[in-house]
C-alpha positions as CSV (number, residue, x, y, z in Angstrom):
1,X,51.4,-11.6,252.7
2,X,52.9,-9.9,249.7
3,X,56.1,-8.0,250.2
4,X,57.8,-5.6,247.8
5,X,61.5,-4.6,247.5
6,X,62.7,-1.8,245.4
7,X,66.0,-3.1,244.0
8,X,68.8,-1.4,242.1
9,X,68.7,-2.0,238.4
10,X,71.5,-2.2,235.8
11,X,70.3,0.9,234.0
12,X,70.2,3.0,237.1
13,X,67.5,3.7,239.6
14,X,65.3,1.3,241.6
15,X,62.7,-1.1,240.3
16,X,60.0,-2.8,242.5
17,X,59.9,-6.6,242.9
18,X,57.1,-8.4,244.7
19,X,58.3,-11.5,246.4
20,X,56.2,-14.6,246.0
21,X,56.2,-17.7,248.3
22,X,57.6,-20.8,246.7
23,X,57.0,-24.4,247.8
24,X,58.5,-25.5,251.1
25,X,61.4,-28.0,250.8
26,X,60.2,-31.5,251.6
27,X,62.0,-34.8,252.1
28,X,62.6,-37.0,249.1
29,X,59.6,-38.9,247.8
30,X,60.2,-42.5,246.7
31,X,63.4,-43.8,245.3
32,X,65.9,-41.7,243.4
33,X,67.7,-43.2,240.3
34,X,70.6,-40.7,240.5
35,X,73.2,-40.2,243.2
36,X,73.2,-36.6,244.2
37,X,75.6,-34.7,246.3
38,X,75.4,-31.0,247.3
39,X,78.8,-29.4,247.8
40,X,78.0,-27.5,251.0
41,X,79.1,-24.1,252.1
42,X,80.5,-23.1,255.5
43,X,79.0,-20.5,257.8
44,X,81.4,-18.0,259.3
45,X,81.4,-16.9,262.9
46,X,81.3,-13.1,262.6
47,X,82.0,-12.5,266.3
48,X,85.3,-14.2,266.5
49,X,88.3,-11.9,267.1
50,X,90.3,-13.1,264.1
51,X,91.8,-11.7,260.8
52,X,89.2,-12.9,258.3
53,X,91.6,-12.7,255.3
54,X,94.1,-14.8,257.1
55,X,92.3,-17.4,259.2
56,X,88.9,-19.0,259.2
57,X,86.4,-18.8,262.0
58,X,83.6,-21.3,261.5
59,X,80.2,-21.2,263.2
60,X,80.1,-25.0,263.8
61,X,76.5,-25.1,265.0
62,X,75.1,-23.4,261.9
63,X,77.5,-25.1,259.5
64,X,76.5,-28.6,260.7
65,X,72.9,-27.7,260.9
66,X,73.0,-26.9,257.2
67,X,74.3,-30.3,256.4
68,X,71.4,-31.8,258.4
69,X,69.1,-29.8,256.2
70,X,70.6,-31.1,253.0
71,X,70.5,-34.7,254.3
72,X,66.9,-34.3,255.4
73,X,66.0,-33.7,251.8
74,X,67.7,-36.8,250.6
75,X,70.9,-35.2,249.2
76,X,74.4,-36.4,250.0
77,X,77.0,-33.9,251.2
78,X,80.3,-33.3,249.4
79,X,82.4,-31.9,252.2
80,X,85.3,-29.5,252.2
81,X,85.1,-28.7,248.5
82,X,85.5,-25.4,246.7
83,X,81.9,-24.5,247.7
84,X,83.2,-24.5,251.3
85,X,85.8,-22.0,250.2
86,X,88.6,-24.6,250.1
87,X,91.7,-22.6,249.0
88,X,89.8,-19.4,249.3
89,X,89.7,-18.8,253.1
90,X,89.4,-22.4,254.4
91,X,92.8,-24.0,255.0
92,X,93.6,-27.7,255.4
93,X,93.5,-27.7,259.2
94,X,90.0,-26.1,259.2
95,X,88.9,-28.5,256.4
96,X,90.0,-31.5,258.3
97,X,88.1,-30.3,261.4
98,X,85.0,-29.8,259.2
99,X,85.4,-33.3,257.7
100,X,85.7,-34.9,261.1
101,X,82.6,-33.2,262.4
102,X,80.5,-33.9,259.2
103,X,81.5,-37.5,258.8
104,X,80.7,-38.2,262.5
105,X,77.3,-36.6,262.0
106,X,76.7,-38.5,258.7
107,X,77.6,-41.8,260.2
108,X,75.4,-41.3,263.2
109,X,72.4,-40.6,260.9
110,X,73.2,-43.0,258.1
111,X,73.7,-40.2,255.6
112,X,75.7,-40.0,252.3
113,X,79.0,-38.1,252.5
114,X,82.2,-37.8,250.6
115,X,85.1,-35.5,251.4
116,X,87.7,-33.5,249.5
117,X,91.3,-34.5,249.8
118,X,94.0,-32.5,248.0
119,X,97.3,-30.8,248.4
120,X,96.3,-27.3,249.6
121,X,98.6,-27.4,252.6
122,X,101.5,-27.6,250.2
123,X,102.5,-24.3,248.7
124,X,102.9,-24.3,244.9
125,X,106.3,-23.3,243.5
126,X,109.3,-24.4,241.5
127,X,110.9,-26.2,244.4
128,X,107.9,-28.6,244.8
129,X,108.5,-32.0,243.3
130,X,106.2,-34.7,242.1
131,X,107.2,-36.7,245.2
132,X,106.2,-33.8,247.3
133,X,102.8,-33.7,245.6
134,X,102.3,-37.5,246.2
135,X,103.2,-37.2,249.8
136,X,100.8,-34.3,250.3
137,X,97.9,-36.2,248.6
138,X,98.7,-39.3,250.7
139,X,98.7,-37.4,253.9
140,X,95.3,-35.8,253.3
141,X,93.7,-39.0,251.9
142,X,94.9,-40.9,255.0
143,X,93.4,-38.3,257.2
144,X,90.0,-38.4,255.4
145,X,89.9,-42.2,255.4
146,X,90.8,-42.2,259.1
147,X,87.5,-40.4,259.8
148,X,85.6,-43.1,257.8
149,X,84.9,-40.8,254.9
150,X,85.1,-41.6,251.1
151,X,87.7,-39.5,249.3
152,X,87.0,-37.0,246.6
153,X,90.4,-36.5,245.1
154,X,90.6,-32.8,244.3
155,X,92.7,-31.2,241.6
156,X,96.0,-30.0,242.9
157,X,97.4,-26.5,242.2
158,X,100.9,-27.9,243.2
159,X,100.6,-30.7,240.7
160,X,99.6,-28.2,238.0
161,X,102.9,-26.4,238.6
162,X,105.2,-29.4,239.2
163,X,104.0,-31.7,236.4
164,X,106.0,-31.6,233.2
165,X,103.5,-33.6,231.2
166,X,100.7,-36.2,231.2
167,X,103.1,-38.9,232.5
168,X,103.5,-37.0,235.8
169,X,99.7,-36.9,236.3
170,X,99.5,-40.7,235.6
171,X,102.3,-41.4,238.1
172,X,100.7,-39.3,240.8
173,X,97.1,-40.6,240.4
174,X,98.2,-44.2,240.2
175,X,100.2,-43.9,243.4
176,X,97.6,-42.0,245.4
177,X,94.6,-44.1,244.2
178,X,96.6,-47.3,244.8
179,X,96.9,-46.4,248.5
180,X,93.1,-45.9,249.2
181,X,91.0,-48.3,251.1
182,X,87.9,-47.6,249.0
183,X,87.3,-46.2,245.5
184,X,87.5,-42.4,245.2
185,X,85.6,-39.8,243.2
186,X,88.0,-37.8,241.1
187,X,87.4,-34.1,240.5
188,X,88.5,-32.2,237.3
189,X,88.0,-28.6,238.2
190,X,88.3,-26.3,235.3
191,X,90.3,-23.1,235.1
192,X,87.0,-21.0,235.1
193,X,86.6,-22.1,238.7
194,X,90.3,-21.9,239.6
195,X,92.7,-20.2,237.2
196,X,95.6,-21.9,238.9
197,X,94.4,-25.2,237.4
198,X,94.8,-24.2,233.8
199,X,96.5,-26.9,231.8
200,X,95.5,-29.7,234.2
201,X,96.2,-33.3,233.0
202,X,99.2,-31.8,231.1
203,X,97.4,-30.0,228.3
204,X,95.8,-26.6,227.8
205,X,93.4,-28.1,225.3
206,X,90.5,-29.8,227.1
207,X,90.3,-32.5,224.4
208,X,93.9,-33.6,224.9
209,X,93.5,-33.3,228.7
210,X,90.5,-35.6,228.5
211,X,92.5,-38.3,226.7
212,X,95.0,-38.3,229.6
213,X,92.3,-38.3,232.2
214,X,90.4,-41.2,230.5
215,X,93.7,-43.2,230.3
216,X,94.2,-42.7,234.1
217,X,90.7,-43.8,234.8
218,X,91.1,-46.9,232.7
219,X,94.4,-47.8,234.4
220,X,93.0,-47.4,237.9
221,X,89.3,-48.3,237.3
222,X,89.1,-50.6,240.4
223,X,90.0,-47.6,242.6
224,X,87.6,-45.1,241.0
225,X,83.9,-44.8,241.9
226,X,83.3,-41.8,239.7
227,X,84.6,-38.6,238.3
228,X,83.1,-35.1,238.6
229,X,84.0,-32.7,235.8
230,X,83.5,-28.9,236.2
231,X,84.1,-27.4,232.7
232,X,80.7,-25.7,232.2
233,X,80.4,-27.5,228.8
234,X,77.6,-30.1,228.3
235,X,79.2,-31.2,225.1
236,X,82.5,-32.1,226.8
237,X,80.8,-33.8,229.7
238,X,78.7,-36.0,227.4
239,X,81.7,-36.9,225.2
240,X,83.6,-38.0,228.3
241,X,80.6,-39.8,229.8
242,X,80.2,-42.0,226.8
243,X,83.8,-43.1,227.0
244,X,84.1,-43.9,230.8
245,X,85.3,-47.3,231.7
246,X,82.5,-49.6,232.8
247,X,81.4,-49.1,236.4
248,X,82.7,-45.5,236.7
249,X,80.0,-42.9,237.3
250,X,80.0,-39.4,235.7
251,X,79.1,-36.8,238.3
252,X,78.1,-33.5,236.7
253,X,79.8,-30.4,238.0
254,X,78.1,-28.3,235.3
255,X,76.2,-25.6,237.1
256,X,75.0,-24.2,233.7
257,X,73.5,-27.4,232.2
258,X,72.7,-29.8,235.0
259,X,69.0,-30.5,234.2
260,X,69.7,-32.0,230.8
261,X,72.9,-33.8,231.9
262,X,71.2,-35.4,234.9
263,X,68.2,-36.4,232.8
264,X,70.5,-37.9,230.2
265,X,69.9,-39.3,226.8
266,X,69.6,-42.7,225.1
267,X,73.3,-43.4,225.8
268,X,73.4,-42.5,229.4
269,X,73.2,-39.9,232.1
270,X,75.1,-38.1,234.8
271,X,74.8,-38.2,238.5
272,X,75.3,-35.0,240.4
273,X,77.9,-33.3,242.6
274,X,77.0,-29.7,242.4
275,X,77.6,-26.4,244.3
276,X,74.3,-25.1,243.0
277,X,72.5,-27.9,244.9
278,X,73.4,-26.0,248.1
279,X,71.1,-22.9,247.4
280,X,68.4,-24.8,245.4
281,X,68.3,-27.9,247.6
282,X,64.5,-28.0,247.9
283,X,64.0,-27.7,244.1
284,X,66.7,-30.3,243.5
285,X,65.0,-32.8,245.8
286,X,61.6,-32.2,244.1
287,X,63.2,-32.7,240.7
288,X,65.1,-35.9,241.6
289,X,61.9,-37.3,243.2
290,X,60.0,-36.6,240.0
291,X,62.7,-38.2,237.9
292,X,62.7,-41.3,240.1
293,X,59.0,-41.6,239.3
294,X,59.6,-41.0,235.5
295,X,57.7,-37.7,235.8
296,X,59.7,-35.7,233.3
297,X,57.3,-32.8,233.3
298,X,57.6,-32.5,237.1
299,X,61.4,-32.8,236.8
300,X,61.7,-29.9,234.5
301,X,59.1,-27.8,236.4
302,X,61.2,-28.1,239.4
303,X,64.7,-27.7,237.8
304,X,64.3,-25.5,234.8
305,X,63.4,-22.2,236.6
306,X,66.6,-22.5,238.7
307,X,68.9,-22.5,235.7
308,X,69.0,-18.7,235.1
309,X,69.8,-18.2,238.8
310,X,72.6,-20.8,238.7
311,X,74.1,-19.2,235.6
312,X,74.0,-15.8,237.4
313,X,75.6,-17.2,240.6
314,X,78.3,-18.9,238.6
315,X,78.9,-16.1,236.1
316,X,82.5,-15.1,235.4
317,X,84.6,-14.7,237.5
318,X,83.1,-18.1,238.4
319,X,85.4,-18.6,241.4
320,X,83.3,-16.0,243.2
321,X,80.1,-18.1,243.1
322,X,80.3,-18.8,246.8
323,X,79.1,-15.3,247.6
324,X,75.7,-16.0,245.9
325,X,75.5,-19.4,247.6
326,X,75.9,-17.9,251.0
327,X,73.6,-15.0,250.3
328,X,70.8,-17.4,249.4
329,X,71.4,-19.3,252.7
330,X,71.2,-16.0,254.6
331,X,68.0,-14.9,252.8
332,X,66.3,-18.2,253.5
333,X,67.2,-18.0,257.2
334,X,69.8,-20.7,257.5
335,X,72.2,-18.2,259.0
336,X,71.6,-14.9,260.7
337,X,74.2,-12.8,258.9
338,X,75.9,-12.3,255.5
339,X,79.5,-12.6,256.6
340,X,81.8,-15.1,254.9
341,X,85.1,-16.8,255.6
342,X,87.8,-14.7,254.1
343,X,85.6,-11.7,253.7
344,X,84.2,-13.2,250.5
345,X,80.9,-11.4,250.8
346,X,82.6,-8.5,249.1
347,X,83.3,-10.4,245.8
348,X,80.0,-9.6,244.1
349,X,78.5,-6.2,243.4
350,X,75.2,-4.8,244.8
351,X,73.6,-5.1,241.3
352,X,74.7,-8.8,241.3
353,X,72.9,-9.4,244.6
354,X,69.8,-7.6,243.4
355,X,69.6,-9.7,240.3
356,X,70.1,-12.8,242.4
357,X,67.0,-11.9,244.4
358,X,65.0,-11.4,241.2
359,X,66.0,-14.8,239.7
360,X,65.6,-16.7,243.0
361,X,62.1,-15.2,243.2
362,X,61.3,-16.3,239.6
363,X,62.5,-19.8,240.7
364,X,60.2,-19.9,243.7
365,X,63.0,-20.3,246.2
366,X,61.8,-18.0,248.9
367,X,59.5,-19.9,251.2
368,X,59.0,-16.9,253.5
369,X,59.1,-13.7,251.4
370,X,58.5,-11.3,254.3
371,X,61.5,-12.8,256.2
372,X,63.7,-12.8,253.1
373,X,62.9,-9.1,252.4
374,X,63.7,-8.2,256.1
375,X,67.1,-10.0,255.7
376,X,67.8,-8.3,252.4
377,X,67.2,-4.8,253.6
378,X,70.2,-4.4,255.9
379,X,72.6,-5.8,253.4
380,X,71.6,-3.3,250.8
381,X,71.5,-0.5,253.4
382,X,75.1,-1.2,254.2
383,X,75.9,-0.7,250.5
384,X,74.1,2.6,250.4
385,X,70.7,1.5,249.0
386,X,67.4,1.6,250.8
387,X,65.3,-1.2,249.3
């Protein structure tokens, strides 16, 4: 049954949009030839008596159910990453509880999972030393590995402040990686995702920073399974991918250019660890199944329509992309409210949410248009618009 919304438009007024049903998400078909993680979001509990800006209240049932949904499609879960609002509402204690729950669930089902370890319990500041950063990293890594999880070594705001140059990064990463029981995935998160990480690896210029990062990878290759870079630059990712030490995977974190980067070229390809795979999980599974069967047409048919939506969700200020991710989960019935940890549902405008619906509809991401429209209406009504 066709259903129409009258959504606010950038030029003023309302414009009609008829929602169309897209294909239902289905489990992976055949074997995939790429490793693919979805960085998963957390579902807030809106009925907890807490201060949302100060402490997280997680709806554990819905949060873990969403991970089951991702696993059911063949995707791995990258847990407690920035998509889960790490450092933007989710503190380390809540992150560790999330990791424990998710790893236990993954191990029981034989699913793929890797978990973020960082230094976010350590406040950045001039009094923080490199030794403090190392100790903070080691504490979180030990906690993650104690659950049985593989570490994703997240970029550290405290290290970005404490480091005096590339040699400090080399020292920290050598020490932390050397203490792990299994190889880690490193994460280079660009300043467009987190302004506090500007100048990471000891240089403001990404080219110079890349040289330091590559040297660290080479020096610690036996302790590194892969690296995820999130710079929103296909050119930089490809340049780095071609220089990685043998055996180290490139995981794309580029939510603007992922179809071409995952498909690759004559010199290689990227695996995936992406926040956008959370809201487009069904399309991602179809695309990766097609790629595994060397069906390039089917791959692009599934992936390419999602790119405008992803670019919209991740538009500047990119760090607010989580709002679009959670709005999509709400519209598709994975949670019964649009309330976020830290009150982050307020970080995007009403026009932004309207355009998100248009682009998601173009990408065929609403499997039940009538239900999606019914969920959209109260959100817009609360913002003063009857759609």
